[in-house]
N, C-alpha and C positions, 0 to 999 in steps of 0.2 A: 535686431533686423527683421523685417517682415520677409515673406516669401520672395516678393517682387525684387526688393533691394539684394536680398542673400543670392539669388540666382544670377542677377546682372553683374555683381561685383564677383561672383566665383568665375563666371566666363571670362571676365577681364584679368583674371589671375590675382586678385586682391585678395587680402585677408577676410574670412567671413567667421562668424560665430560657430557655426556648423555647416556640414555639407547640405546642399540643397536636396530634398525629398521629393521625387517626381514618379510616383508609381502610377502605372497605366492603370486605370480603373474604370470599368464600364458595366459589365453585367452585375458586379458586386456592388455596384452603387444602388442599382434598382433593388437588390436583395437588402441592404442595410438602411435604406432610407424608406422603404415600402411604396416605391414609384414602379407602376407598371412599365415593363421595359419597353414595349410599343409605343407608350406616351415618351418615354425617355428620349427615344430616336426621333419621334415626329413632332412633339411641342416644344419649342424652343424654349420657353419659361420653366417648363417642369424640368426640362435638362439642366438649365443653368441653375436652377434654384437647388436642385438636387446634388449636382456637382459641387457648389458651395457648400453646401451642408457637410457632405462628406470630406472635403478638405478641411474645413474647420474642426471635424470630428477626430481626423487623423493628423491634425497639424501638418499637413502637405504644403509645399510651397507653390504649387500650380493650379490652373484650372484648365479644361481643354473642352473642346467640341466633340472629341471621340466618342462614337458610339458603334459605328458600323461603316463598310466601305462603299456604301451605296449612294451617296448623296449626289454625287456627280453622275453617276451611271444611270441612276433612274431619270435624270435630266436629259441624258442622252436619248432615253427612250428603253432602258432595260426594264422588263417587268420585275417587280420585287414585290414580295409577300412580308408583312408585318405581323406575325404572330404575337398573342399575349406572351409577355415574360419568357420570350426566346429570341435568338438573333434572327434579324431579317434574312432572307435569302431570296436569290433570283428564281424565278419561275418560268424561265426560258432565256435564250441568248439573243443579244441584238444582232451581232454579225454570225451570220449562218455560213454565208458564202463571200468570202473577202473580195472576190473579183466582181461582185455587183454591189454588195450591201455597203461597203465602205465609201462608195460614192454618195451614198444617202446620209452620211454622218455629217452633222452640222452643229455648229458652236450653239450651245442652248443660249437663251436669254435669261438672265438673272432673275428678271421680274417674272418670268413664266416658270421658274424651277423652284418649285416649293421647298425641297429639301435643302438645295444650296443657299437660298434665302433665309432659311430657317437657321442654318449656321451663321450667317451673318448677324441675325437677330439674337442668337446666343452671345455672340461676342458684345453686341450692345448691351446686353442685360448684364454680362460680367463688368463690363466697363461702369454701368451705373451703381453696381453694387460693392465691386471690390477692386477697382482699376489700380488702386494705390498699395492693395495687400498683396494679391496673387499675381504670379507671372502667367499672362493669359495667352494661350497657345490656340491658334486655327489649325486649319488642316486642309490639305489637298492630297488627292490620289497622284502617285507618280506615273510616267508614262507607261511603263511595262504593266504595272498593278492595274490601271484603268483598262488597258488594251485586253488583259486577261479576264477583268470583270465581264466586258461586253463580249468576248469571244469564246471565254472558258479558258482554262489555264493550259489544258493538254494541246488543243487546238492551236492556241496562241503561240505556244512554244514550237509547234511544227511550222507555223507561218513564218517564223525567223528564218527558216531555210527554204521553204516552198514558195514564199511570195513576199520577199523582204520589203520591196518597193511598195506594196500595198500596205504593209504595217507602217513604213514610214508616213505614207499618206495618212493614215489614221491618227498615227501619233502627233503629227502637225495639228490636227483638229483638237486632239486632246490637250495639248500645250497651250494652243490658244485659249481654251476654257479655262485651264489651270492658271495661267497667267492673269486673266480676269477675275477669277474667283479669289487670288491671293490679294489683287488690289482692293477688292471689295472689303475682305476681312481685316487687311491692315488699316484700311480708311474707317472700318468700324471701330478700331481701337486694339486689336490684337499686338502683343508685345513680340510674338513669334509666330511663325507658319511652319507647322510640321508636315513633311514631304512623305508619305507612306508608299513605299514600291516593294512591297512583299516578295512579288514574283522574280525580282532581280536575283534572290539568292537560288534560283532554281536553274539559271541560265548560262552561268560560267563567266569567267572575265572578258572573253572574247566578245561575246554577243553582248554582254552588259555595256563594254565599250562602244559598241557599234549602235546600240538602239537607246540606251538609257543615260549614259555617263554625261554626255555633253548637254542633254535636255534637263537633267537634274541641275546641272551646273547654272544653266538659265534660270531655272526656277529660284535658286538660292540667289544669284545675282539681281535678279528683279524684286526679290524681297528685300535684299540689302538696300537697293536704290530707294525702295518706298520708306526706309528708315527702321525696318524691323529685323529681328534676327530669324534664323533660319535652322531647322532641325530635320535630320533624316532618319527615318525608321525603315530598316528593311529586316523582316523576320527571317529566321534561319541562320544557316551557317555562310557568314558573309567574309569568311577568312580570304578567300581568294581575290574578292573585289574590293576588300578595305582600303587598300592604299588609294584606288579610284574615289571611293565614296568619300573619304577624307580630303581628296583633292578638290571635290566639288566645292569647298569653301564653307560648307555648311558650319554654323557654330557649335551645335550639338549634334554627336554622331550617336546614335542608339547602337548598341551591341547585344544580340541576342545570346541565350546561354549556350547555344550551339557552336558560336565562334569564341574560343577560349583564350587566345592569344593577347590578352589585355595590355601587356608590357609592351609587345610589339607594336600593338596599334597606338599605345600612348606616345612612343617614340617618333610616330609620324605626324602628330599634332603640331600645328602652327600655333603662334601665340593669338589667344583669342578663340581656341576651340577647345572643346571638352568631350569626353566620353560620357555615356548614360547607360547605366546597366550593370552587370550581365547577369545577376542572379537568376537562377532557374525558379519560375514563378510557380511550378507545382512542387517539385521535390524540395526546394528549400524554403520559399516563402509560404505556401500552403501547407506543406506537410511537415516541415522541418521543425525543429524546436527553437526557441527564442535564442537560445546561445548559439545553434547553428547559424541562425540567420545573422547574429551579430559578428560571427566569426567570418562569414562570406563577405560581408561589407568591408571589414577590416583587411582581409586579404585583397580584395579588389583595390581598395585604397592604397594599400602598400605596392601591388604590382604596377599602378599607374601613377605612382607618385602624387596621389591627391587629387588627380585631374578627371574625376569622374563623379557625375551626379548620382545619388543614391535611387536606384530603379532596379525592377527586375527586367528581364531581356524583352518581356512582352507583356501582354494583360495578365493582371493577377486574377485567378478564376473566382468564380462565385464559391462559396463554402469555406474560403480562407478564414481562419479564426482572426477576430478583430484584435486578439491578443497579439498574434503574429504579426499584424500589419503596425501595431504600436510599437513592437520590439523592432521592427523594420526602421521605423522612424527614429527611435532612440538610438539605434545604431549609427545614424546620420551624425551624432554627436561624439562618436568615436570614444 
């Protein structure tokens, strides 16, 4: 079976030759393929070629457009710096005063948004080179994560209490853009759309329900209506919100290493849903022995009765030995 077939059949609950292997690889792709990370973020063809080379090198089952969280934020107007061989970072905030700045927030036009358009081009390139071999995953930022990018995480969390109506107003604009962006990526050939809403692990279940849950569910439903699958990724300890995250209907639910109740999460899954994760990317994958990596995968597999895609809870860091990444892949064969 190839990566696409293996992943689709596994999600359906059918027998596969081994577990799908979906490690989150971003900065380490630059390190191991010799590509400048700035170019990896900004040049669609360089990104796609390097991602395919990395997946071929490590026998991964997927390729993704993931590199950094700023594609949509920059389109909204956030100032972003792109240093050589380092993660991009914002150089200021777009929303300084919610009482006025949110009124100026408008939905970007895809043709004018270089980074967003680049993500679509990456998917088109993936389709040209590997559409029948790898599970191709596009990406959008979830409503809470995007608001935090534009406002700053600390102020964004305070706004949930201080001016919730303004946050809802901003998130409505964010959602319209995300829906448009999902459509463009699925039309380009993505098999799945990842929804990254990392800030949700910081706000607790009540605020998650109020601000993010229904919106994430809408993003999932929209993706499904277009004929693609949906994946939700929320970094951090998501134990308290995991029942709702699963209830969004996403087909793949990522679990970070800080959320440890894998058996409990698996019990909540409906047919056609799987977990993904939750090995610690640093202590287990980057710094652990091959045997410890294999044991971790076996333990997760047993706890979840085989309903988990092999991956770390989040990005595998640069400096991780290739031998460990290969041991991680070999563990998918159990």
